[in-house]
C-alpha positions as CSV (number, residue, x, y, z in Angstrom):
1,M,-25.0,40.5,3.3
2,V,-25.6,42.2,-0.3
3,Y,-25.4,45.6,-0.8
4,L,-27.8,46.7,-3.5
5,D,-27.4,49.6,-5.8
6,A,-30.4,52.6,-5.8
7,N,-31.4,51.3,-9.3
8,V,-33.1,48.1,-7.8
9,F,-35.6,50.8,-6.0
10,I,-35.7,53.0,-8.4
11,Y,-36.9,50.2,-11.1
12,A,-39.2,48.7,-8.7
13,A,-40.6,52.5,-7.7
14,A,-40.2,54.6,-10.5
15,I,-41.0,52.5,-13.4
16,G,-43.2,49.5,-11.4
17,D,-44.8,48.1,-15.0
18,L,-45.4,44.7,-14.6
19,S,-44.5,44.2,-18.2
20,D,-41.0,45.7,-17.6
21,A,-38.9,42.9,-16.7
22,K,-36.0,45.0,-14.5
23,A,-39.3,46.3,-12.1
24,V,-40.4,42.3,-11.7
25,Q,-37.1,41.5,-11.0
26,S,-36.3,44.1,-8.7
27,K,-39.5,43.9,-6.7
28,H,-38.7,40.3,-6.5
29,I,-35.5,40.7,-5.3
30,L,-37.3,43.4,-2.4
31,Q,-39.2,40.8,-1.6
32,E,-36.6,38.3,-0.8
33,I,-35.4,40.5,1.4
34,A,-38.8,41.6,2.9
35,D,-38.8,38.2,3.6
36,M,-35.8,37.4,5.1
37,R,-34.6,34.9,2.9
38,I,-31.6,38.0,1.5
39,A,-29.5,40.4,4.1
40,A,-28.8,43.4,2.3
41,S,-28.0,46.7,3.2
42,T,-27.9,50.1,1.0
43,S,-26.1,53.8,1.8
44,I,-29.1,56.1,3.3
45,L,-28.6,58.0,-0.1
46,T,-30.4,55.6,-2.0
47,W,-33.5,57.1,-0.6
48,D,-32.3,60.8,-2.0
49,E,-31.8,59.0,-5.1
50,V,-35.1,57.3,-5.6
51,T,-37.3,60.4,-4.2
52,W,-35.7,62.4,-6.8
53,I,-35.8,60.1,-9.8
54,C,-39.6,59.6,-8.3
55,R,-40.5,63.0,-8.1
56,A,-40.0,63.4,-12.3
57,S,-43.2,61.3,-12.7
58,M,-45.0,61.7,-9.5
59,P,-46.0,64.6,-6.5
60,L,-43.6,64.7,-3.8
61,K,-46.0,63.0,-1.8
62,E,-46.3,59.6,-3.5
63,A,-42.1,60.3,-4.1
64,V,-41.5,60.3,-0.8
65,E,-43.4,57.4,-0.5
66,K,-42.3,55.7,-2.5
67,G,-38.5,56.7,-1.1
68,G,-39.9,55.2,2.0
69,I,-39.4,51.4,1.6
70,V,-36.0,52.7,2.0
71,L,-36.1,53.4,5.7
72,S,-38.6,51.2,5.8
73,L,-37.8,47.7,4.3
74,P,-37.3,44.7,7.1
75,N,-33.8,43.1,7.2
76,L,-32.2,46.3,4.9
77,S,-29.7,48.2,6.6
78,A,-29.4,52.0,5.6
79,Q,-25.9,53.0,6.2
80,D,-24.9,56.7,6.8
81,V,-22.0,58.2,4.6
82,T,-18.7,59.4,6.7
83,V,-16.0,61.0,6.1
84,P,-13.9,57.3,5.6
85,I,-16.5,56.5,3.1
86,A,-16.2,59.9,1.1
87,K,-12.3,59.8,0.9
88,K,-12.9,56.2,-0.1
89,A,-15.2,57.2,-2.9
90,A,-13.4,59.8,-4.1
91,E,-10.4,57.5,-4.5
92,L,-12.8,54.7,-6.3
93,A,-13.9,57.4,-8.2
94,I,-10.6,58.2,-9.9
95,K,-9.6,54.6,-9.8
96,C,-12.5,53.1,-11.3
97,A,-13.8,56.1,-13.4
98,L,-16.9,56.4,-10.8
99,R,-19.6,59.0,-11.2
100,P,-19.2,60.6,-7.1
101,R,-22.9,58.8,-6.4
102,D,-21.6,55.0,-7.8
103,A,-18.5,55.8,-6.1
104,L,-19.9,56.6,-2.6
105,H,-22.5,53.7,-3.2
106,A,-18.5,51.3,-3.8
107,A,-17.1,52.7,-1.0
108,T,-20.4,52.1,1.4
109,A,-20.5,48.2,0.4
110,I,-17.0,47.8,0.8
111,L,-16.1,50.0,4.0
112,H,-19.0,47.8,5.3
113,G,-17.6,44.4,4.3
114,E,-19.8,43.6,1.4
115,K,-18.6,41.7,-1.7
116,E,-21.4,41.4,-3.9
117,I,-23.6,44.5,-5.8
118,I,-26.5,44.2,-7.1
119,T,-27.3,46.5,-10.0
120,D,-27.7,46.4,-13.5
121,D,-25.2,49.6,-13.6
122,A,-21.7,48.3,-15.3
123,D,-20.0,51.1,-13.7
124,F,-19.2,48.9,-11.0
125,D,-17.3,45.9,-13.1
126,R,-14.6,48.3,-12.5
127,V,-14.8,48.1,-8.9
128,K,-12.5,45.0,-8.7
129,E,-13.1,45.2,-4.6
130,L,-16.8,44.1,-5.7
131,K,-18.7,41.2,-7.4
132,R,-21.7,42.6,-9.6
133,V,-24.7,40.6,-9.1
134,S,-27.1,41.8,-12.1
135,L,-31.1,42.1,-11.8
136,A,-31.7,39.0,-13.4
137,E,-29.3,36.7,-11.4
138,A,-30.3,38.1,-8.5
139,S,-34.3,37.5,-9.2
140,R,-33.8,33.9,-10.0
């Protein structure tokens, strides 16, 4: 199983323009998950991130629907944020100089046994417990 950072969903939902390489790559990754070729997980916080970003460029109802993919995509498990995850995130925020939300994603992945995170956010390169896989690599 692989962990998905929120930017996979954001590029697919908020940008969505098929002339944008990251949108195409993200949509391909999500289709691979839906088609059961990739097993994946993410944090339930991804719903909030996707909805919040989409809200800036579309009506709330449409933004909530875009965020809904996190809740309904087949073969994707959305992990809850727990106290142990928050504690691990606090440790990673300091150790790896991560923003709190990125630290929560990294902690969620690590504590659920994930070894890889699909993201174009290079900040995750500082997390030695995870191998970052770019959108371009994951969509091949």
